[in-house]
N, C-alpha and C positions, 0 to 999 in steps of 0.2 A: 675216763675215772670217775669213778663214784662223789657221790657226794659229798660225805667228810673227807674225802682224802682229798678232794679240791678245797672246802675250806679252814681241813688243817693245812694246807700248802700257800692260802693265802696271811691266816696268821702268822706263820714264821717266819713269813715271805715279807707282812711287815713292818715288824715287830724288828727282824733283824735291820732292812732300811733305815727302820727309825731311829738304832741305835749307832748305824753307822754317821744319819746324818747330826744328831746327837753330838758324835764324840767331834766330829768339821765344822761344827755353828757357821755353817757360810751362810748369806742371806741367799742367795742365787741356787744355792743346793736344798733351801727347805721349799722353794717355790718348787723347785722340780718336785722332788722330794709328794709336798701337795697333790700338782695334777696327777704325777701318777698314779697316786692312791686313789681316787677320785675315781681314773679310768680305767685301772683294776676293779673297782668295784664297782665300778657302771657294767664293765662288760660280764663280772663274773652275774652281776644280778640279771643281767641280760640275757643268758648264757642259761643261766638256773631254771627262770621262770619264760621260757622257750615251750 
């Protein structure tokens, strides 16, 4: 997958998941979303900078 497509996919996934979490507004959902966002960001950075 090319870098621009990966970044666009990550951005879209981030925005969509944020909208879902915002809609339900549950503390545990926010915590899970934050952990998943950090893991996804870190994995993408590690993969792109290999």
